C-alpha positions in Angstrom: -83.9 -196.8 192.4 -83.5 -198.8 195.6 -86.1 -198.9 198.3 -83.7 -197.1 200.6 -83.3 -194.1 198.3 -87.0 -194.1 197.5 -87.8 -193.9 201.3 -85.2 -191.3 201.9 -86.7 -189.0 199.2 -90.2 -189.5 200.7 -89.0 -188.6 204.2 -87.1 -185.6 203.0 -90.1 -184.2 201.1 -92.4 -185.0 204.0 -90.1 -183.2 206.4 -90.0 -180.1 204.2 -93.8 -180.1 203.9 -93.9 -180.4 207.7 -91.5 -177.4 207.9 -93.8 -175.4 205.6 -96.8 -176.1 207.8 -94.8 -175.1 210.9 -93.8 -171.8 209.3 -97.3 -171.0 208.1 -98.7 -171.7 211.6 -96.0 -169.6 213.3 -95.9 -166.6 211.0 -99.7 -166.0 210.8 -100.5 -164.5 214.1 -104.2 -165.0 213.9 -103.7 -168.6 213.1 -101.0 -169.0 215.7 -103.3 -167.8 218.5 -105.9 -170.4 217.4 -103.4 -173.2 217.5 -102.3 -173.2 221.1 -103.9 -175.7 223.3 -102.5 -176.6 226.8 -101.8 -180.2 227.4 -103.6 -182.0 230.2 -101.6 -182.9 233.4 -101.1 -186.5 232.4 -99.6 -185.5 229.0 -97.0 -183.0 230.4 -93.3 -183.6 230.3 -92.0 -183.1 233.8 -89.2 -180.8 232.6 -91.7 -178.0 231.8 -94.0 -175.9 234.0 -96.0 -175.4 230.8 -96.1 -177.8 227.9 -98.2 -177.2 224.9 -99.9 -179.3 222.3 -100.5 -177.5 219.1 -102.7 -178.4 216.2 -99.5 -177.9 214.1 -98.0 -180.9 215.9 -100.9 -183.1 215.0 -101.2 -181.8 211.4 -97.5 -182.4 210.8 -97.5 -185.9 212.2 -100.6 -186.9 210.2 -99.2 -185.2 207.1 -95.9 -187.2 207.3 -97.9 -190.4 207.8 -100.0 -189.6 204.8 -96.9 -188.9 202.6 -95.4 -192.2 203.6 -98.7 -194.0 202.9 -98.7 -192.7 199.4 -95.5 -194.6 198.5 -95.4 -197.3 201.2 -99.0 -198.2 202.3 -97.9 -201.0 204.6 -95.1 -198.9 206.2 -97.7 -196.2 207.2 -99.2 -198.7 209.6 -95.8 -198.8 211.5 -95.6 -195.0 211.9 -95.8 -193.8 215.5 -95.5 -190.3 216.9 -95.5 -188.1 220.0 -99.0 -186.8 219.6 -102.5 -188.4 219.3 -104.5 -187.2 216.3 -107.4 -186.1 218.5 -107.8 -182.4 218.9 -110.5 -180.3 220.8 -111.5 -176.9 219.7 -112.7 -174.0 221.9 -116.3 -175.0 221.5 -115.6 -178.4 223.1 -115.8 -180.3 219.8 -113.4 -183.2 219.5 -112.1 -184.0 216.0 -109.9 -186.8 214.7 -107.3 -184.9 212.6 -106.3 -186.6 209.3 -105.4 -185.8 205.8 -108.5 -186.2 203.6 -108.4 -187.2 199.9 -108.9 -183.6 198.7 -108.0 -180.1 199.8 -111.7 -179.2 200.1 -112.4 -182.2 202.4 -109.4 -181.4 204.6 -110.5 -177.8 204.7 -113.9 -178.9 205.9 -112.4 -181.1 208.6 -110.1 -178.4 209.9 -112.8 -175.7 209.9 -114.5 -177.7 212.6 -111.4 -177.6 214.7 -110.9 -173.9 214.0 -114.4 -172.8 215.2 -115.7 -172.6 211.6 -112.9 -170.4 210.4 -113.0 -171.6 206.8 -110.4 -169.1 205.6 -107.8 -170.2 208.1 -108.6 -173.9 207.6 -108.1 -173.5 203.8 -104.7 -171.9 204.3 -103.6 -174.9 206.2 -105.2 -177.4 203.8 -103.4 -175.8 200.9 -100.0 -176.4 202.5 -101.0 -180.0 203.4 -102.0 -180.8 199.9 -99.3 -178.8 198.1 -96.8 -180.9 196.3 -93.2 -180.5 197.6 -90.4 -181.4 195.2 -87.0 -182.8 196.2 -85.4 -179.6 194.8 -87.2 -177.6 197.5 -85.7 -179.6 200.4 -82.7 -177.5 201.8 -80.0 -180.2 202.1 -76.3 -179.9 201.4 -75.3 -181.6 198.1 -77.5 -184.0 196.1 -78.6 -187.6 196.2 -77.0 -188.4 192.9 -74.2 -190.5 194.4 -76.3 -192.1 197.2 -76.9 -195.8 197.0 -78.2 -197.9 199.8 -81.0 -200.3 200.3 -83.3 -201.0 203.2 -85.8 -203.7 204.1 -89.1 -201.9 204.2 -90.9 -204.9 205.7 -88.6 -204.7 208.8 -89.1 -201.0 209.5 -90.8 -198.9 212.1 -90.9 -195.1 212.1 -90.9 -192.6 215.0 -91.9 -189.0 214.4 -91.6 -185.9 216.6 -93.6 -183.4 214.6 -92.4 -180.3 216.4 -89.6 -180.9 218.9 -89.0 -177.9 221.3 -92.7 -176.9 221.3 -92.2 -174.3 224.0 -89.5 -172.6 221.9 -91.8 -172.8 218.9 -94.5 -171.0 220.8 -92.3 -168.4 222.6 -89.6 -167.8 219.9 -87.2 -166.0 222.2 -83.7 -166.4 220.8 -80.6 -166.6 222.9 -77.2 -167.6 221.4 -73.9 -168.6 223.0 -71.6 -166.5 221.0 -68.5 -168.5 221.8 -69.9 -171.8 220.5 -72.6 -170.7 218.1 -75.1 -172.8 220.0 -78.7 -171.5 220.2 -79.7 -171.7 223.9 -83.3 -171.1 223.0 -85.5 -169.9 220.2 -86.9 -171.0 216.8 -83.5 -172.4 215.6 -83.9 -175.1 218.3 -87.2 -176.3 216.8 -86.8 -179.5 214.7 -89.0 -182.0 212.8 -87.6 -185.5 213.5 -88.3 -188.6 211.5 -86.5 -191.9 212.3 -86.7 -195.3 210.7 -85.5 -198.3 212.8 -85.1 -202.0 212.3 -87.9 -203.9 214.1 -85.7 -207.0 214.3 -82.5 -205.4 215.6 -83.8 -202.3 217.3 -81.2 -200.1 215.6 -82.0 -196.6 214.2 -81.2 -196.9 210.5 -82.4 -193.8 208.6 -82.9 -190.3 210.1 -84.1 -187.0 208.8 -83.8 -183.8 211.0 -85.3 -180.7 209.5 -84.9 -177.2 211.1 -87.8 -175.2 209.7 -86.5 -171.9 211.2 -82.8 -171.9 210.2 -82.5 -168.5 208.5 -84.7 -165.4 208.5 -84.4 -163.1 205.5 -86.7 -160.2 205.2 -89.1 -161.6 207.8 -89.3 -164.9 205.9 -88.0 -168.1 207.4 -86.0 -170.8 205.5 -85.1 -174.2 206.9 -82.2 -176.6 206.6 -82.4 -180.4 206.5 -79.9 -183.2 207.4 -80.1 -186.9 206.8 -78.1 -190.0 207.7 -78.2 -193.7 207.0 -76.3 -196.5 208.8 -76.6 -200.3 208.5 -73.6 -202.4 209.2 -70.6 -201.0 207.2 -72.9 -199.0 204.9 -73.0 -195.4 206.1 -74.0 -192.2 204.2 -75.1 -188.8 205.2 -75.8 -185.3 203.8 -72.8 -183.5 205.3 -69.1 -183.9 206.0 -68.3 -185.2 209.5 -66.6 -182.5 211.7 -63.3 -183.8 213.0 -62.6 -181.1 215.6 -63.2 -181.5 219.4 -63.9 -178.5 221.5 -64.6 -180.0 225.0 -68.1 -178.6 224.9 -70.8 -180.8 226.5 -74.5 -180.0 226.1 -76.6 -180.7 229.2 -80.2 -180.2 230.3 -81.0 -177.1 232.4 -82.0 -179.4 235.2 -79.0 -181.8 235.0 -77.8 -183.4 238.3 -75.2 -181.2 240.0 -72.9 -184.1 240.7 -72.8 -184.9 237.0 -72.2 -181.3 236.1 -69.4 -180.9 238.7 -67.5 -184.0 237.5 -67.7 -182.9 233.9 -66.4 -179.4 234.7 -63.6 -180.9 236.8 -62.5 -182.7 233.7 -62.4 -179.6 231.5 -65.8 -179.6 229.9 -67.6 -176.4 229.1 -71.2 -177.1 229.9 -73.9 -175.4 227.7 -77.7 -175.8 228.4 -79.8 -175.5 225.2 -83.4 -176.2 224.3 -84.8 -179.1 222.3 -83.6 -182.8 222.4 -83.5 -182.9 218.6 -81.4 -179.7 218.4 -79.1 -180.9 221.2 -78.3 -184.1 219.3 -78.1 -182.4 215.9 -75.5 -180.0 217.5 -73.3 -183.0 218.3 -73.6 -184.3 214.8 -72.6 -181.0 213.1 -69.7 -180.3 215.5 -71.0 -177.5 217.7 -70.4 -179.7 220.8 -68.7 -183.0 221.5 -71.3 -184.8 223.6 -74.8 -184.4 225.1 -75.3 -185.9 228.5 -78.6 -186.5 230.2 -78.9 -188.5 233.4 -82.7 -188.2 233.7 -85.5 -190.1 231.9 -86.9 -187.0 230.2 -86.5 -187.9 226.5 -88.5 -190.3 224.5 -88.1 -192.6 221.5 -89.6 -190.0 219.2 -86.9 -187.5 220.4 -84.0 -189.8 219.6 -84.7 -192.2 216.7 -84.1 -189.8 213.8 -81.1 -188.0 215.3 -79.5 -191.3 216.4 -79.5 -192.5 212.9 -77.7 -189.3 211.9 -75.0 -189.9 214.6 -74.7 -193.6 213.6 -73.9 -192.6 210.0 -70.9 -190.6 211.4 -69.6 -193.4 213.6 -71.2 -192.1 216.7 -74.5 -192.9 218.4 -76.7 -192.6 221.4 -76.3 -194.9 224.4 -78.0 -195.4 227.8 -76.4 -193.1 230.4 -77.1 -195.4 233.4 -75.7 -198.5 231.6 -72.6 -196.5 230.6 -71.7 -195.4 234.1 -72.6 -198.7 235.8 -71.5 -201.3 233.2 -68.3 -199.9 231.6 -67.4 -203.1 229.9 -70.8 -203.7 228.3 -71.1 -203.8 224.5 -74.9 -203.4 224.5 -75.3 -199.8 225.5 -77.2 -198.4 222.4 -80.7 -197.1 222.8 -82.9 -199.4 220.7 -86.4 -199.3 219.3 -88.9 -202.2 219.3 -92.4 -202.6 217.9 -94.1 -203.8 221.0 -92.7 -201.4 223.6 -95.3 -199.9 225.9 -93.0 -197.4 227.7 -91.4 -194.9 225.3 -89.1 -193.0 227.7 -85.4 -193.4 227.5 -85.4 -194.4 231.2 -81.7 -194.6 231.7 -81.0 -191.1 230.3 -78.7 -190.8 227.4 -75.3 -189.9 226.0 -75.1 -188.7 222.4 -71.6 -188.7 220.8 -70.1 -188.1 217.4 -67.2 -190.5 217.6 -65.5 -193.0 219.9 -62.8 -190.6 220.9 -65.3 -188.3 222.4 -67.0 -191.2 224.2 -63.7 -192.5 225.7 -62.8 -189.0 226.9 -66.2 -188.8 228.5 -65.7 -192.2 230.1 -62.8 -190.8 232.1 -65.1 -188.2 233.5 -68.2 -190.2 234.3 -67.3 -193.9 234.7 -64.1 -193.4 236.7 -65.1 -190.4 238.8 -68.9 -190.4 239.1 -70.7 -192.4 241.8 -74.4 -192.5 240.9 
């Protein structure tokens, strides 16, 4: 087995374990009420009036790090995520959240966070330490025909443990019936894991897990997608959609000038929640492009989904560079080990193929003055 396939299997299993934790936290109401902790002002994303940090976020991030460490100890040092692993409980005790060697030790740690609620802590610890097999991961097809390698020593990893946290907490579902896009709700929640080349900055391998994909008899099941791209070697877990529908996903607070120009050129604009879900929707064909002119996404939002799009012949590029430097060949959002600012400062454009991007160029580069 190549290192690439070995890593993919680790990330798939880790994403499903993350999905299990997210579901347990969300479906147990007593537990769910304990998990919500409002972020401090300096941690808030400017898009939201309220933005929450949950213990589930931290647990999932540290759980994924732990799973990677089991197979690739050196790579675990290169894992970065949205959250810190420091959590304060209602008694004012601050705890460094981590996966301990045994279920009993993890239970003991979490019980401190949960105000000595040992029963609830044990429920979480059991999920953290439960073995997840590859057969449990809800992907299309199998990995039997997959064959790619990857230089583990050149990798960095970005994690977004629960993207669309507000929708994870609120859970209010709204669907655009014409396109099938979920405007809000649990379907918009994703676990995002992306591996990138530290030398080139390119996103190489991405896993996007939707923990709340289907609800049968009040029980949620997820769906998982993966993609790999490195040079001419591209593989992914699903068939690339070839249709174009002139649907563009935008932020609810997108610039009116951008919106107007897109609509003038025939785009149907849909505002949906969750950066990960927005980009995933481009990959699976629910929309053609996702446009964001503002610096409100971050490296952890885009690394995993970008690898998915790259495996299809698409990608994620810098919005500002696209509209201001139409002849540039260096538009891709890239990831580097020593970055100190993690915002995608120039905004972004996510696209599935070059045809969509060229069609968008006519709307933005020719007509928009920014």
